[in-house]
C-alpha positions as CSV (number, residue, x, y, z in Angstrom):
1,M,-33.9,75.7,22.6
2,K,-34.3,77.1,26.0
3,E,-31.1,77.9,27.9
4,T,-30.6,75.9,30.9
5,T,-28.4,76.4,33.9
6,T,-26.8,73.6,35.9
7,L,-24.6,73.4,39.0
8,E,-21.5,71.2,38.5
9,Q,-18.8,70.7,41.2
10,G,-19.8,73.9,42.9
11,Q,-19.6,76.1,39.9
12,L,-22.7,77.7,38.1
13,T,-22.5,77.0,34.4
14,S,-24.8,77.9,31.7
15,A,-25.6,76.1,28.5
16,P,-25.9,78.6,25.6
17,Q,-27.8,78.4,22.5
18,P,-26.4,75.9,20.1
19,T,-25.9,78.6,17.5
20,Q,-24.1,81.2,19.8
21,V,-21.7,80.8,22.7
22,V,-22.3,83.5,25.3
23,P,-19.3,84.2,27.5
24,Y,-21.3,84.6,30.7
25,D,-18.1,84.1,32.7
26,L,-16.6,87.2,31.1
27,I,-19.7,89.4,31.2
28,E,-20.1,88.5,34.9
29,L,-16.3,89.0,35.7
30,L,-16.5,92.4,34.1
31,F,-19.9,93.2,36.2
32,F,-18.3,92.1,39.5
33,A,-14.9,93.8,38.7
34,Y,-16.9,97.0,38.1
35,R,-18.8,96.7,41.2
36,E,-15.8,96.2,43.3
37,F,-13.8,99.0,41.4
38,T,-16.5,101.5,42.1
39,S,-17.3,100.4,45.6
40,D,-14.6,102.0,47.5
41,P,-15.2,105.4,46.0
42,D,-18.8,105.0,46.6
43,D,-18.4,104.7,50.3
44,V,-16.4,108.0,50.5
45,L,-18.9,109.8,47.9
46,A,-21.8,108.8,50.0
47,Q,-20.4,110.9,52.9
48,Y,-20.9,113.9,50.8
49,G,-24.2,112.9,49.4
50,F,-22.5,112.3,46.1
51,G,-22.9,109.3,43.7
52,R,-21.0,108.0,40.7
53,A,-22.0,110.7,38.3
54,H,-20.4,113.1,40.8
55,H,-17.2,111.0,40.7
56,R,-17.1,110.9,36.9
57,V,-17.4,114.7,36.7
58,L,-14.8,115.3,39.4
59,H,-12.5,112.9,37.7
60,F,-12.5,114.4,34.3
61,V,-12.7,117.9,35.5
62,D,-9.6,117.1,37.7
63,R,-7.7,115.6,35.0
64,H,-8.6,118.2,32.2
65,P,-8.6,121.7,34.1
66,G,-10.5,124.2,32.0
67,I,-12.6,121.6,30.2
68,M,-15.6,122.9,28.4
69,V,-19.0,121.7,29.5
70,T,-19.8,120.6,25.9
71,D,-16.6,118.4,25.9
72,L,-17.5,117.0,29.3
73,L,-20.8,116.0,27.9
74,G,-19.3,114.3,25.1
75,I,-17.0,112.3,27.3
76,L,-19.6,111.1,29.8
77,K,-22.4,110.6,27.2
78,I,-25.1,112.0,29.4
79,T,-27.7,114.7,28.9
80,K,-27.1,118.3,29.5
81,Q,-29.9,118.1,32.2
82,S,-28.1,115.3,34.0
83,L,-24.8,117.1,33.9
84,G,-26.5,120.3,35.0
85,R,-27.8,118.7,38.1
86,V,-24.7,117.1,39.3
87,L,-22.4,120.1,38.2
88,K,-24.8,122.5,40.2
89,Q,-24.2,120.4,43.2
90,L,-20.6,120.1,42.8
91,V,-20.3,124.0,42.4
92,D,-22.6,124.8,45.1
93,D,-20.5,122.6,47.6
94,D,-17.3,124.2,46.3
95,F,-15.7,121.2,44.5
96,I,-15.7,122.8,41.0
97,E,-15.6,126.2,39.8
98,Q,-16.8,127.7,36.5
99,R,-14.7,130.2,34.8
100,A,-15.3,132.4,31.9
101,G,-13.1,131.5,28.7
102,A,-10.3,134.1,28.0
103,I,-11.5,134.6,24.5
104,D,-15.1,133.8,24.6
105,R,-16.5,135.0,28.0
106,R,-19.8,132.8,27.2
107,Q,-17.7,129.6,27.5
108,R,-17.9,127.8,31.0
109,L,-14.6,126.4,31.8
110,L,-14.5,123.9,34.7
111,H,-11.8,123.5,37.3
112,T,-11.7,121.7,40.6
113,T,-11.1,123.7,43.6
114,N,-8.6,122.6,46.0
115,K,-11.5,120.7,47.9
116,G,-12.4,119.1,44.8
117,H,-8.9,118.1,43.8
118,E,-8.2,116.5,47.0
119,L,-11.5,114.5,46.7
120,A,-10.6,113.4,43.3
121,V,-7.1,112.3,44.1
122,R,-8.6,110.5,47.2
123,L,-10.9,108.6,45.0
124,A,-8.2,107.9,42.4
125,R,-6.0,106.6,45.1
126,L,-8.7,104.2,46.3
127,Q,-9.1,102.9,42.8
128,T,-5.3,102.7,42.3
129,E,-4.9,100.4,45.3
130,R,-7.5,98.1,43.9
131,L,-5.8,98.0,40.6
132,D,-2.5,97.4,42.3
133,R,-3.9,94.5,44.4
134,A,-5.4,92.9,41.1
135,I,-2.3,93.3,39.1
136,K,0.4,92.4,41.6
137,D,-0.2,88.6,41.4
138,L,-0.3,88.5,37.6
139,P,2.6,87.2,35.5
140,N,5.2,89.8,34.4
141,G,4.1,91.7,31.1
142,T,0.5,91.0,31.8
143,T,-0.4,94.6,32.3
144,D,0.1,95.4,28.7
145,T,-2.4,92.7,27.8
146,V,-4.8,94.0,30.5
147,K,-4.5,97.6,29.1
148,Q,-4.9,96.3,25.5
149,F,-8.0,94.4,26.5
150,L,-9.6,97.3,28.2
151,F,-8.7,99.5,25.1
152,Q,-10.3,96.9,22.8
153,M,-13.5,97.0,24.9
154,I,-13.9,100.6,23.6
155,D,-15.9,101.0,20.4
156,A,-13.6,101.0,17.6
157,T,-14.9,104.6,16.5
158,A,-14.1,106.0,19.8
159,R,-10.7,104.6,20.4
160,R,-8.7,107.6,18.9
161,E,-10.7,110.1,20.9
162,V,-10.1,108.0,24.1
163,A,-6.4,107.7,23.3
164,N,-6.2,111.4,22.9
165,L,-8.1,112.1,26.1
166,I,-5.8,109.8,28.3
167,N,-3.0,111.1,26.1
168,V,-1.7,107.9,24.5
169,G,-1.2,107.3,20.9
170,P,-3.5,105.0,18.9
171,D,-1.1,102.1,19.3
172,L,-1.8,102.3,23.2
173,D,1.7,102.9,24.4
174,L,0.6,103.5,27.9
175,T,4.1,102.9,29.2
176,Q,4.9,106.5,28.3
177,R,2.2,107.8,30.7
178,P,3.8,107.3,34.4
179,D,0.3,108.0,36.0
180,L,-1.5,105.2,34.0
181,N,1.5,102.9,33.8
182,G,2.2,103.2,37.5
183,M,-1.2,102.4,38.4
184,L,-1.0,99.1,36.7
185,Q,2.7,98.5,36.9
186,H,3.7,95.1,38.1
187,T,6.8,96.0,40.2
188,E,9.6,93.4,40.9
189,Q,9.1,94.2,44.6
190,D,5.3,93.4,44.5
191,G,5.9,90.2,42.5
192,Q,8.4,88.7,45.1
């Protein structure tokens, strides 16, 4: 049976295959939410000639000073060649510096420079503002559901690694992380 699309009362609806219901609304909401979540930083990054790969590298290097290149590769799930290109530009433009390891001088430990830290924080603030706007009109207690949903979107085999990376337990007690909790916190003031 071929899938059909109809327009009913101004909303686009899809008729899924009879054997499988495809949640197009959720898929598309995630697509559009991601598009908007990245759009504010994209505008700032473009001023430097950077893209989303630069943003991801800056973010994780700033959040984890002294991170090894191999660990960053594991987080980003990109090739060494792709990381090398982005990292070279960030180092050449003085946003990231590479330091030799204290014990193993062959290790390349990554740190943001002051300039890199300032940009990483600027980008995080833009995304924080968007998250706060999205969360503020939700019912009290919903932030935990949002966090749990996002956590469940991660492959089960990677959840412990992600929880460790963002420094939360496997039970996802993000309330113990003021930086994460504050980002999504529905304050009484916003709710009124």
